[in-house]
All heavy atoms as a GROMACS GRO file, in nm:
protein
  569
    1MET      N    1  27.107  14.785   6.376
    1MET     CA    2  27.175  14.700   6.282
    1MET      C    3  27.249  14.783   6.178
    1MET      O    4  27.363  14.755   6.147
    1MET     CB    5  27.075  14.607   6.215
    1MET     CG    6  27.141  14.514   6.116
    1MET     SD    7  27.020  14.405   6.043
    1MET     CE    8  27.061  14.425   5.874
    2LEU      N    9  27.182  14.884   6.125
    2LEU     CA   10  27.244  14.966   6.022
    2LEU      C   11  27.364  15.043   6.078
    2LEU      O   12  27.467  15.051   6.013
    2LEU     CB   13  27.142  15.064   5.963
    2LEU     CG   14  27.198  15.154   5.854
    2LEU    CD1   15  27.242  15.072   5.735
    2LEU    CD2   16  27.095  15.254   5.813
    3LEU      N   17  27.348  15.096   6.198
    3LEU     CA   18  27.459  15.169   6.258
    3LEU      C   19  27.577  15.078   6.285
    3LEU      O   20  27.692  15.118   6.266
    3LEU     CB   21  27.414  15.238   6.386
    3LEU     CG   22  27.318  15.354   6.369
    3LEU    CD1   23  27.276  15.409   6.503
    3LEU    CD2   24  27.378  15.462   6.283
    4SER      N   25  27.551  14.955   6.326
    4SER     CA   26  27.661  14.863   6.351
    4SER      C   27  27.730  14.824   6.220
    4SER      O   28  27.852  14.810   6.215
    4SER     CB   29  27.613  14.738   6.425
    4SER     OG   30  27.524  14.664   6.345
    5THR      N   31  27.653  14.811   6.113
    5THR     CA   32  27.712  14.781   5.982
    5THR      C   33  27.797  14.897   5.935
    5THR      O   34  27.910  14.878   5.887
    5THR     CB   35  27.601  14.753   5.878
    5THR    OG1   36  27.521  14.646   5.926
    5THR    CG2   37  27.660  14.718   5.744
    6LEU      N   38  27.747  15.020   5.951
    6LEU     CA   39  27.824  15.137   5.912
    6LEU      C   40  27.949  15.150   5.997
    6LEU      O   41  28.056  15.183   5.947
    6LEU     CB   42  27.738  15.263   5.923
    6LEU     CG   43  27.800  15.391   5.874
    6LEU    CD1   44  27.840  15.379   5.727
    6LEU    CD2   45  27.706  15.507   5.893
    7ALA      N   46  27.938  15.120   6.126
    7ALA     CA   47  28.054  15.124   6.215
    7ALA      C   48  28.158  15.021   6.173
    7ALA      O   49  28.279  15.048   6.175
    7ALA     CB   50  28.011  15.102   6.358
    8THR      N   51  28.113  14.903   6.133
    8THR     CA   52  28.205  14.799   6.086
    8THR      C   53  28.276  14.842   5.959
    8THR      O   54  28.399  14.826   5.946
    8THR     CB   55  28.128  14.667   6.061
    8THR    OG1   56  28.062  14.629   6.182
    8THR    CG2   57  28.223  14.557   6.016
    9ILE      N   58  28.202  14.899   5.866
    9ILE     CA   59  28.263  14.946   5.740
    9ILE      C   60  28.362  15.057   5.769
    9ILE      O   61  28.471  15.061   5.712
    9ILE     CB   62  28.153  14.993   5.641
    9ILE    CG1   63  28.070  14.874   5.594
    9ILE    CG2   64  28.215  15.065   5.522
    9ILE    CD1   65  27.948  14.911   5.514
   10THR      N   66  28.325  15.149   5.858
   10THR     CA   67  28.415  15.259   5.893
   10THR      C   68  28.540  15.208   5.962
   10THR      O   69  28.651  15.255   5.933
   10THR     CB   70  28.342  15.361   5.984
   10THR    OG1   71  28.223  15.404   5.917
   10THR    CG2   72  28.429  15.481   6.014
   11ALA      N   73  28.526  15.110   6.052
   11ALA     CA   74  28.643  15.052   6.119
   11ALA      C   75  28.733  14.982   6.019
   11ALA      O   76  28.856  14.997   6.025
   11ALA     CB   77  28.597  14.955   6.228
   12PHE      N   78  28.674  14.910   5.925
   12PHE     CA   79  28.753  14.844   5.822
   12PHE      C   80  28.826  14.948   5.737
   12PHE      O   81  28.945  14.934   5.707
   12PHE     CB   82  28.664  14.758   5.732
   12PHE     CG   83  28.733  14.705   5.610
   12PHE    CD1   84  28.828  14.605   5.621
   12PHE    CD2   85  28.705  14.758   5.486
   12PHE    CE1   86  28.893  14.557   5.509
   12PHE    CE2   87  28.770  14.712   5.372
   12PHE     CZ   88  28.864  14.610   5.384
   13ALA      N   89  28.754  15.054   5.701
   13ALA     CA   90  28.817  15.158   5.620
   13ALA      C   91  28.930  15.225   5.696
   13ALA      O   92  29.034  15.258   5.638
   13ALA     CB   93  28.712  15.260   5.577
   14GLN      N   94  28.913  15.246   5.826
   14GLN     CA   95  29.018  15.307   5.906
   14GLN      C   96  29.140  15.217   5.913
   14GLN      O   97  29.253  15.265   5.906
   14GLN     CB   98  28.967  15.337   6.048
   14GLN     CG   99  29.070  15.404   6.136
   14GLN     CD  100  29.115  15.538   6.083
   14GLN    OE1  101  29.037  15.611   6.024
   14GLN    NE2  102  29.240  15.570   6.102
   15GLU      N  103  29.121  15.086   5.925
   15GLU     CA  104  29.233  14.993   5.924
   15GLU      C  105  29.308  14.999   5.791
   15GLU      O  106  29.431  14.995   5.788
   15GLU     CB  107  29.184  14.850   5.949
   15GLU     CG  108  29.139  14.826   6.091
   15GLU     CD  109  29.086  14.685   6.110
   15GLU    OE1  110  29.113  14.598   6.025
   15GLU    OE2  111  29.015  14.663   6.209
   16VAL      N  112  29.233  15.010   5.684
   16VAL     CA  113  29.295  15.021   5.552
   16VAL      C  114  29.376  15.149   5.543
   16VAL      O  115  29.486  15.151   5.490
   16VAL     CB  116  29.188  15.014   5.439
   16VAL    CG1  117  29.248  15.047   5.305
   16VAL    CG2  118  29.124  14.876   5.437
   17VAL      N  119  29.322  15.258   5.597
   17VAL     CA  120  29.392  15.386   5.595
   17VAL      C  121  29.523  15.375   5.673
   17VAL      O  122  29.626  15.424   5.628
   17VAL     CB  123  29.304  15.499   5.655
   17VAL    CG1  124  29.385  15.623   5.685
   17VAL    CG2  125  29.192  15.532   5.560
   18GLU      N  126  29.519  15.310   5.788
   18GLU     CA  127  29.639  15.297   5.869
   18GLU      C  128  29.745  15.212   5.800
   18GLU      O  129  29.863  15.238   5.813
   18GLU     CB  130  29.604  15.238   6.006
   18GLU     CG  131  29.524  15.335   6.092
   18GLU     CD  132  29.471  15.273   6.218
   18GLU    OE1  133  29.492  15.151   6.239
   18GLU    OE2  134  29.408  15.345   6.296
   19GLU      N  135  29.703  15.112   5.724
   19GLU     CA  136  29.796  15.026   5.654
   19GLU      C  137  29.847  15.092   5.525
   19GLU      O  138  29.961  15.076   5.489
   19GLU     CB  139  29.730  14.893   5.620
   19GLU     CG  140  29.699  14.808   5.740
   19GLU     CD  141  29.620  14.684   5.704
   19GLU    OE1  142  29.600  14.658   5.584
   19GLU    OE2  143  29.578  14.613   5.797
   20GLU      N  144  29.763  15.162   5.457
   20GLU     CA  145  29.794  15.221   5.327
   20GLU      C  146  29.779  15.372   5.333
   20GLU      O  147  29.694  15.429   5.268
   20GLU     CB  148  29.698  15.165   5.221
   20GLU     CG  149  29.697  15.015   5.208
   20GLU     CD  150  29.812  14.965   5.124
   20GLU    OE1  151  29.863  15.042   5.042
   20GLU    OE2  152  29.849  14.850   5.141
   21GLU      N  153  29.863  15.438   5.410
   21GLU     CA  154  29.845  15.581   5.430
   21GLU      C  155  29.863  15.662   5.302
   21GLU      O  156  29.810  15.771   5.291
   21GLU     CB  157  29.938  15.631   5.538
   21GLU     CG  158  29.895  15.584   5.675
   21GLU     CD  159  29.965  15.659   5.784
   21GLU    OE1  160  30.001  15.774   5.763
   21GLU    OE2  161  29.985  15.599   5.889
   22SER      N  162  29.937  15.613   5.206
   22SER     CA  163  29.960  15.691   5.086
   22SER      C  164  29.843  15.683   4.988
   22SER      O  165  29.834  15.763   4.897
   22SER     CB  166  30.088  15.645   5.017
   22SER     OG  167  30.074  15.510   4.976
   23GLU      N  168  29.753  15.589   5.006
   23GLU     CA  169  29.640  15.571   4.916
   23GLU      C  170  29.508  15.596   4.989
   23GLU      O  171  29.489  15.549   5.100
   23GLU     CB  172  29.638  15.428   4.859
   23GLU     CG  173  29.757  15.396   4.772
   23GLU     CD  174  29.753  15.468   4.640
   23GLU    OE1  175  29.644  15.490   4.586
   23GLU    OE2  176  29.860  15.503   4.591
   24PRO      N  177  29.417  15.667   4.927
   24PRO     CA  178  29.287  15.693   4.990
   24PRO      C  179  29.188  15.579   4.969
   24PRO      O  180  29.075  15.600   4.924
   24PRO     CB  181  29.242  15.822   4.922
   24PRO     CG  182  29.306  15.817   4.788
   24PRO     CD  183  29.437  15.747   4.809
   25VAL      N  184  29.226  15.457   5.002
   25VAL     CA  185  29.143  15.339   4.978
   25VAL      C  186  29.014  15.346   5.060
   25VAL      O  187  28.906  15.311   5.011
   25VAL     CB  188  29.221  15.210   5.010
   25VAL    CG1  189  29.133  15.088   4.996
   25VAL    CG2  190  29.343  15.199   4.922
   26ALA      N  191  29.024  15.393   5.184
   26ALA     CA  192  28.905  15.401   5.269
   26ALA      C  193  28.801  15.494   5.207
   26ALA      O  194  28.682  15.465   5.209
   26ALA     CB  195  28.943  15.450   5.408
   27PHE      N  196  28.848  15.604   5.150
   27PHE     CA  197  28.755  15.696   5.085
   27PHE      C  198  28.690  15.630   4.964
   27PHE      O  199  28.571  15.649   4.940
   27PHE     CB  200  28.826  15.824   5.042
   27PHE     CG  201  28.738  15.913   4.960
   27PHE    CD1  202  28.629  15.977   5.017
   27PHE    CD2  203  28.762  15.931   4.825
   27PHE    CE1  204  28.546  16.059   4.941
   27PHE    CE2  205  28.681  16.013   4.749
   27PHE     CZ  206  28.572  16.076   4.807
   28TYR      N  207  28.766  15.553   4.890
   28TYR     CA  208  28.709  15.483   4.775
   28TYR      C  209  28.599  15.387   4.820
   28TYR      O  210  28.494  15.377   4.756
   28TYR     CB  211  28.816  15.406   4.697
   28TYR     CG  212  28.923  15.494   4.636
   28TYR    CD1  213  29.050  15.444   4.616
   28TYR    CD2  214  28.898  15.625   4.599
   28TYR    CE1  215  29.150  15.523   4.560
   28TYR    CE2  216  28.997  15.704   4.544
   28TYR     CZ  217  29.122  15.652   4.524
   28TYR     OH  218  29.220  15.729   4.468
   29ILE      N  219  28.623  15.317   4.928
   29ILE     CA  220  28.524  15.221   4.978
   29ILE      C  221  28.400  15.295   5.027
   29ILE      O  222  28.287  15.264   4.985
   29ILE     CB  223  28.584  15.136   5.092
   29ILE    CG1  224  28.695  15.046   5.039
   29ILE    CG2  225  28.475  15.054   5.162
   29ILE    CD1  226  28.778  14.980   5.147
   30LEU      N  227  28.418  15.392   5.115
   30LEU     CA  228  28.304  15.463   5.172
   30LEU      C  229  28.236  15.554   5.070
   30LEU      O  230  28.115  15.574   5.076
   30LEU     CB  231  28.348  15.542   5.295
   30LEU     CG  232  28.388  15.453   5.413
   30LEU    CD1  233  28.451  15.537   5.523
   30LEU    CD2  234  28.270  15.376   5.466
   31GLY      N  235  28.312  15.606   4.975
   31GLY     CA  236  28.250  15.682   4.867
   31GLY      C  237  28.162  15.594   4.781
   31GLY      O  238  28.054  15.635   4.738
   32GLY      N  239  28.206  15.470   4.759
   32GLY     CA  240  28.125  15.374   4.685
   32GLY      C  241  27.998  15.338   4.761
   32GLY      O  242  27.890  15.324   4.701
   33VAL      N  243  28.009  15.325   4.892
   33VAL     CA  244  27.891  15.298   4.974
   33VAL      C  245  27.794  15.416   4.964
   33VAL      O  246  27.672  15.396   4.949
   33VAL     CB  247  27.931  15.272   5.122
   33VAL    CG1  248  27.809  15.269   5.212
   33VAL    CG2  249  28.010  15.142   5.133
   34ALA      N  250  27.846  15.538   4.969
   34ALA     CA  251  27.760  15.656   4.958
   34ALA      C  252  27.692  15.662   4.822
   34ALA      O  253  27.572  15.692   4.812
   34ALA     CB  254  27.840  15.784   4.984
   35ALA      N  255  27.767  15.633   4.717
   35ALA     CA  256  27.708  15.634   4.583
   35ALA      C  257  27.602  15.525   4.570
   35ALA      O  258  27.495  15.547   4.511
   35ALA     CB  259  27.817  15.614   4.478
   36GLY      N  260  27.629  15.408   4.624
   36GLY     CA  261  27.532  15.298   4.621
   36GLY      C  262  27.405  15.334   4.697
   36GLY      O  263  27.294  15.306   4.651
   37TRP      N  264  27.420  15.400   4.812
   37TRP     CA  265  27.305  15.443   4.889
   37TRP      C  266  27.222  15.544   4.810
   37TRP      O  267  27.099  15.540   4.811
   37TRP     CB  268  27.350  15.502   5.023
   37TRP     CG  269  27.239  15.559   5.104
   37TRP    CD1  270  27.221  15.689   5.136
   37TRP    CD2  271  27.130  15.488   5.164
   37TRP    NE1  272  27.107  15.704   5.212
   37TRP    CE2  273  27.050  15.582   5.230
   37TRP    CE3  274  27.092  15.354   5.167
   37TRP    CZ2  275  26.934  15.546   5.299
   37TRP    CZ3  276  26.976  15.320   5.235
   37TRP    CH2  277  26.899  15.414   5.300
   38ALA      N  278  27.289  15.635   4.742
   38ALA     CA  279  27.217  15.734   4.660
   38ALA      C  280  27.136  15.666   4.549
   38ALA      O  281  27.022  15.704   4.521
   38ALA     CB  282  27.315  15.834   4.601
   39ILE      N  283  27.195  15.564   4.488
   39ILE     CA  284  27.124  15.492   4.382
   39ILE      C  285  27.004  15.417   4.438
   39ILE      O  286  26.896  15.416   4.378
   39ILE     CB  287  27.221  15.397   4.308
   39ILE    CG1  288  27.321  15.480   4.228
   39ILE    CG2  289  27.146  15.301   4.217
   39ILE    CD1  290  27.437  15.401   4.172
   40VAL      N  291  27.021  15.356   4.555
   40VAL     CA  292  26.910  15.285   4.619
   40VAL      C  293  26.796  15.382   4.649
   40VAL      O  294  26.679  15.354   4.621
   40VAL     CB  295  26.957  15.213   4.747
   40VAL    CG1  296  26.840  15.168   4.832
   40VAL    CG2  297  27.045  15.095   4.712
   41LEU      N  298  26.829  15.499   4.705
   41LEU     CA  299  26.726  15.598   4.734
   41LEU      C  300  26.656  15.644   4.606
   41LEU      O  301  26.534  15.662   4.604
   41LEU     CB  302  26.785  15.719   4.805
   41LEU     CG  303  26.813  15.704   4.953
   41LEU    CD1  304  26.871  15.834   5.009
   41LEU    CD2  305  26.690  15.665   5.030
   42PHE      N  306  26.734  15.664   4.501
   42PHE     CA  307  26.675  15.705   4.374
   42PHE      C  308  26.577  15.600   4.322
   42PHE      O  309  26.465  15.633   4.282
   42PHE     CB  310  26.785  15.730   4.271
   42PHE     CG  311  26.734  15.742   4.131
   42PHE    CD1  312  26.670  15.858   4.088
   42PHE    CD2  313  26.747  15.637   4.042
   42PHE    CE1  314  26.621  15.869   3.959
   42PHE    CE2  315  26.699  15.647   3.912
   42PHE     CZ  316  26.635  15.763   3.871
   43LEU      N  317  26.620  15.474   4.322
   43LEU     CA  318  26.534  15.368   4.269
   43LEU      C  319  26.406  15.352   4.350
   43LEU      O  320  26.298  15.336   4.294
   43LEU     CB  321  26.611  15.236   4.263
   43LEU     CG  322  26.726  15.231   4.162
   43LEU    CD1  323  26.804  15.102   4.177
   43LEU    CD2  324  26.673  15.247   4.021
   44ILE      N  325  26.419  15.358   4.482
   44ILE     CA  326  26.300  15.348   4.566
   44ILE      C  327  26.210  15.469   4.544
   44ILE      O  328  26.088  15.455   4.531
   44ILE     CB  329  26.338  15.334   4.714
   44ILE    CG1  330  26.408  15.200   4.739
   44ILE    CG2  331  26.215  15.346   4.803
   44ILE    CD1  332  26.468  15.186   4.877
   45GLY      N  333  26.268  15.587   4.540
   45GLY     CA  334  26.190  15.708   4.522
   45GLY      C  335  26.118  15.714   4.388
   45GLY      O  336  26.006  15.762   4.378
   46MET      N  337  26.182  15.664   4.283
   46MET     CA  338  26.119  15.665   4.151
   46MET      C  339  26.011  15.558   4.138
   46MET      O  340  25.916  15.575   4.062
   46MET     CB  341  26.224  15.644   4.042
   46MET     CG  342  26.319  15.761   4.027
   46MET     SD  343  26.238  15.917   3.992
   46MET     CE  344  26.180  15.889   3.827
   47SER      N  345  26.024  15.448   4.212
   47SER     CA  346  25.926  15.341   4.200
   47SER      C  347  25.806  15.357   4.295
   47SER      O  348  25.703  15.294   4.274
   47SER     CB  349  25.992  15.206   4.224
   47SER     OG  350  26.038  15.196   4.357
   48ARG      N  351  25.822  15.440   4.397
   48ARG     CA  352  25.714  15.461   4.494
   48ARG      C  353  25.684  15.610   4.506
   48ARG      O  354  25.760  15.683   4.569
   48ARG     CB  355  25.755  15.406   4.630
   48ARG     CG  356  25.775  15.256   4.625
   48ARG     CD  357  25.797  15.199   4.763
   48ARG     NE  358  25.812  15.057   4.753
   48ARG     CZ  359  25.920  14.991   4.789
   48ARG    NH1  360  26.022  15.056   4.839
   48ARG    NH2  361  25.926  14.861   4.776
   49PRO      N  362  25.574  15.655   4.448
   49PRO     CA  363  25.542  15.798   4.448
   49PRO      C  364  25.530  15.860   4.588
   49PRO      O  365  25.556  15.978   4.605
   49PRO     CB  366  25.409  15.806   4.374
   49PRO     CG  367  25.396  15.680   4.299
   49PRO     CD  368  25.475  15.577   4.374
   50LYS      N  369  25.491  15.782   4.686
   50LYS     CA  370  25.472  15.838   4.821
   50LYS      C  371  25.593  15.816   4.911
   50LYS      O  372  25.582  15.828   5.033
   50LYS     CB  373  25.347  15.778   4.885
   50LYS     CG  374  25.221  15.816   4.810
   50LYS     CD  375  25.099  15.770   4.881
   50LYS     CE  376  24.980  15.810   4.794
   50LYS     NZ  377  24.860  15.826   4.869
   51PHE      N  378  25.707  15.784   4.852
   51PHE     CA  379  25.828  15.764   4.931
   51PHE      C  380  25.869  15.896   4.995
   51PHE      O  381  25.867  15.998   4.930
   51PHE     CB  382  25.941  15.712   4.842
   51PHE     CG  383  26.071  15.694   4.914
   51PHE    CD1  384  26.090  15.587   4.998
   51PHE    CD2  385  26.174  15.784   4.898
   51PHE    CE1  386  26.209  15.570   5.064
   51PHE    CE2  387  26.294  15.769   4.964
   51PHE     CZ  388  26.312  15.661   5.047
   52PRO      N  389  25.903  15.900   5.118
   52PRO     CA  390  25.928  15.794   5.212
   52PRO      C  391  25.806  15.747   5.289
   52PRO      O  392  25.815  15.653   5.367
   52PRO     CB  393  26.032  15.852   5.306
   52PRO     CG  394  26.008  15.997   5.306
   52PRO     CD  395  25.955  16.028   5.170
   53GLY      N  396  25.693  15.810   5.274
   53GLY     CA  397  25.571  15.758   5.332
   53GLY      C  398  25.534  15.815   5.467
   53GLY      O  399  25.417  15.836   5.495
   54SER      N  400  25.629  15.838   5.554
   54SER     CA  401  25.598  15.894   5.685
   54SER      C  402  25.714  15.981   5.731
   54SER      O  403  25.824  15.976   5.676
   54SER     CB  404  25.575  15.782   5.788
   54SER     OG  405  25.696  15.715   5.814
   55ALA      N  406  25.688  16.058   5.833
   55ALA     CA  407  25.793  16.145   5.887
   55ALA      C  408  25.907  16.062   5.947
   55ALA      O  409  26.024  16.099   5.937
   55ALA     CB  410  25.734  16.239   5.991
   56ALA      N  411  25.873  15.950   6.008
   56ALA     CA  412  25.976  15.864   6.067
   56ALA      C  413  26.065  15.803   5.959
   56ALA      O  414  26.188  15.797   5.975
   56ALA     CB  415  25.912  15.754   6.150
   57ALA      N  416  26.005  15.760   5.850
   57ALA     CA  417  26.084  15.704   5.740
   57ALA      C  418  26.172  15.811   5.676
   57ALA      O  419  26.286  15.784   5.638
   57ALA     CB  420  25.991  15.641   5.636
   58GLN      N  421  26.120  15.931   5.665
   58GLN     CA  422  26.199  16.041   5.609
   58GLN      C  423  26.317  16.072   5.701
   58GLN      O  424  26.429  16.090   5.654
   58GLN     CB  425  26.112  16.165   5.593
   58GLN     CG  426  26.189  16.283   5.536
   58GLN     CD  427  26.103  16.408   5.522
   58GLN    OE1  428  25.986  16.408   5.561
   58GLN    NE2  429  26.161  16.512   5.466
   59ALA      N  430  26.293  16.074   5.830
   59ALA     CA  431  26.401  16.099   5.926
   59ALA      C  432  26.506  15.990   5.921
   59ALA      O  433  26.626  16.016   5.927
   59ALA     CB  434  26.344  16.112   6.067
   60ALA      N  435  26.462  15.865   5.908
   60ALA     CA  436  26.556  15.752   5.900
   60ALA      C  437  26.641  15.760   5.774
   60ALA      O  438  26.764  15.743   5.780
   60ALA     CB  439  26.480  15.621   5.904
   61ALA      N  440  26.579  15.788   5.660
   61ALA     CA  441  26.654  15.798   5.535
   61ALA      C  442  26.752  15.915   5.540
   61ALA      O  443  26.866  15.904   5.493
   61ALA     CB  444  26.558  15.815   5.417
   62THR      N  445  26.711  16.024   5.600
   62THR     CA  446  26.799  16.140   5.613
   62THR      C  447  26.915  16.110   5.705
   62THR      O  448  27.031  16.143   5.673
   62THR     CB  449  26.720  16.261   5.667
   62THR    OG1  450  26.612  16.289   5.577
   62THR    CG2  451  26.808  16.383   5.680
   63LEU      N  452  26.888  16.045   5.817
   63LEU     CA  453  26.995  16.011   5.912
   63LEU      C  454  27.095  15.915   5.849
   63LEU      O  455  27.218  15.934   5.863
   63LEU     CB  456  26.935  15.950   6.039
   63LEU     CG  457  27.036  15.906   6.144
   63LEU    CD1  458  27.114  16.027   6.196
   63LEU    CD2  459  26.966  15.835   6.257
   64ILE      N  460  27.047  15.814   5.781
   64ILE     CA  461  27.138  15.720   5.716
   64ILE      C  462  27.223  15.792   5.612
   64ILE      O  463  27.345  15.771   5.604
   64ILE     CB  464  27.058  15.605   5.651
   64ILE    CG1  465  26.993  15.519   5.759
   64ILE    CG2  466  27.148  15.519   5.562
   64ILE    CD1  467  26.888  15.424   5.707
   65SER      N  468  27.162  15.879   5.535
   65SER     CA  469  27.236  15.954   5.433
   65SER      C  470  27.344  16.041   5.496
   65SER      O  471  27.458  16.044   5.447
   65SER     CB  472  27.140  16.041   5.352
   65SER     OG  473  27.045  15.963   5.286
   66ILE      N  474  27.310  16.108   5.604
   66ILE     CA  475  27.408  16.193   5.673
   66ILE      C  476  27.523  16.110   5.726
   66ILE      O  477  27.641  16.148   5.711
   66ILE     CB  478  27.339  16.273   5.786
   66ILE    CG1  479  27.249  16.381   5.725
   66ILE    CG2  480  27.442  16.335   5.879
   66ILE    CD1  481  27.159  16.450   5.827
   67LEU      N  482  27.494  15.996   5.787
   67LEU     CA  483  27.600  15.910   5.842
   67LEU      C  484  27.691  15.855   5.733
   67LEU      O  485  27.814  15.854   5.749
   67LEU     CB  486  27.538  15.796   5.922
   67LEU     CG  487  27.468  15.835   6.052
   67LEU    CD1  488  27.399  15.714   6.114
   67LEU    CD2  489  27.568  15.896   6.149
   68VAL      N  490  27.633  15.812   5.623
   68VAL     CA  491  27.714  15.755   5.514
   68VAL      C  492  27.804  15.862   5.454
   68VAL      O  493  27.924  15.840   5.432
   68VAL     CB  494  27.623  15.690   5.408
   68VAL    CG1  495  27.701  15.655   5.284
   68VAL    CG2  496  27.556  15.566   5.465
   69VAL      N  497  27.749  15.979   5.428
   69VAL     CA  498  27.829  16.087   5.370
   69VAL      C  499  27.934  16.137   5.469
   69VAL      O  500  28.048  16.164   5.430
   69VAL     CB  501  27.738  16.201   5.320
   69VAL    CG1  502  27.818  16.322   5.278
   69VAL    CG2  503  27.652  16.152   5.204
   70ALA      N  504  27.898  16.148   5.596
   70ALA     CA  505  27.995  16.191   5.697
   70ALA      C  506  28.111  16.092   5.709
   70ALA      O  507  28.227  16.132   5.723
   70ALA     CB  508  27.926  16.208   5.832
   71ALA      N  509  28.082  15.964   5.700
   71ALA     CA  510  28.188  15.863   5.705
   71ALA      C  511  28.279  15.876   5.584
   71ALA      O  512  28.403  15.867   5.596
   71ALA     CB  513  28.126  15.723   5.712
   72ALA      N  514  28.222  15.899   5.466
   72ALA     CA  515  28.303  15.917   5.345
   72ALA      C  516  28.388  16.042   5.357
   72ALA      O  517  28.507  16.042   5.321
   72ALA     CB  518  28.214  15.923   5.222
   73MET      N  519  28.331  16.150   5.408
   73MET     CA  520  28.406  16.274   5.423
   73MET      C  521  28.519  16.258   5.525
   73MET      O  522  28.632  16.304   5.503
   73MET     CB  523  28.313  16.388   5.466
   73MET     CG  524  28.219  16.432   5.357
   73MET     SD  525  28.088  16.546   5.408
   73MET     CE  526  28.167  16.658   5.517
   74ALA      N  527  28.490  16.191   5.635
   74ALA     CA  528  28.592  16.169   5.737
   74ALA      C  529  28.706  16.084   5.682
   74ALA      O  530  28.824  16.111   5.709
   74ALA     CB  531  28.530  16.102   5.860
   75SER      N  532  28.674  15.984   5.604
   75SER     CA  533  28.780  15.901   5.547
   75SER      C  534  28.863  15.979   5.447
   75SER      O  535  28.984  15.955   5.435
   75SER     CB  536  28.720  15.775   5.481
   75SER     OG  537  28.646  15.811   5.366
   76ALA      N  538  28.802  16.074   5.375
   76ALA     CA  539  28.879  16.157   5.284
   76ALA      C  540  28.978  16.244   5.359
   76ALA      O  541  29.094  16.257   5.319
   76ALA     CB  542  28.785  16.243   5.200
   77VAL      N  543  28.934  16.301   5.471
   77VAL     CA  544  29.021  16.386   5.550
   77VAL      C  545  29.132  16.303   5.614
   77VAL      O  546  29.249  16.343   5.615
   77VAL     CB  547  28.940  16.462   5.657
   77VAL    CG1  548  29.030  16.533   5.756
   77VAL    CG2  549  28.846  16.560   5.591
   78LEU      N  550  29.097  16.188   5.669
   78LEU     CA  551  29.196  16.105   5.737
   78LEU      C  552  29.300  16.046   5.643
   78LEU      O  553  29.412  16.021   5.682
   78LEU     CB  554  29.125  15.991   5.813
   78LEU     CG  555  29.042  16.034   5.933
   78LEU    CD1  556  28.965  15.916   5.988
   78LEU    CD2  557  29.130  16.096   6.039
   79SER      N  558  29.262  16.025   5.518
   79SER     CA  559  29.357  15.963   5.425
   79SER      C  560  29.438  16.065   5.346
   79SER      O  561  29.524  16.027   5.268
   79SER     CB  562  29.282  15.869   5.328
   79SER     OG  563  29.195  15.945   5.247
   80SER      N  564  29.413  16.194   5.369
   80SER     CA  565  29.491  16.293   5.295
   80SER      C  566  29.615  16.335   5.368
   80SER      O  567  29.638  16.307   5.479
   80SER     CB  568  29.404  16.416   5.268
   80SER     OG  569  29.367  16.479   5.389
   0.00000   0.00000   0.00000
């Protein structure tokens, strides 16, 4: 589900890039998603001392973070 949501956001951002090549709108969108994800991780981590709780949860949070940041970086390169 998360990967499909990220794929949808990335596809939308790519469409925006193709329509508005002079503006880095896709990067603004995906950068905002990355910043929002960082805030969510911070809030969860500060409220739960044992976060992430297991190796699987740590791997999932790391994978999501890598995908979100990679999408933001790719949109920055594509829109420049």
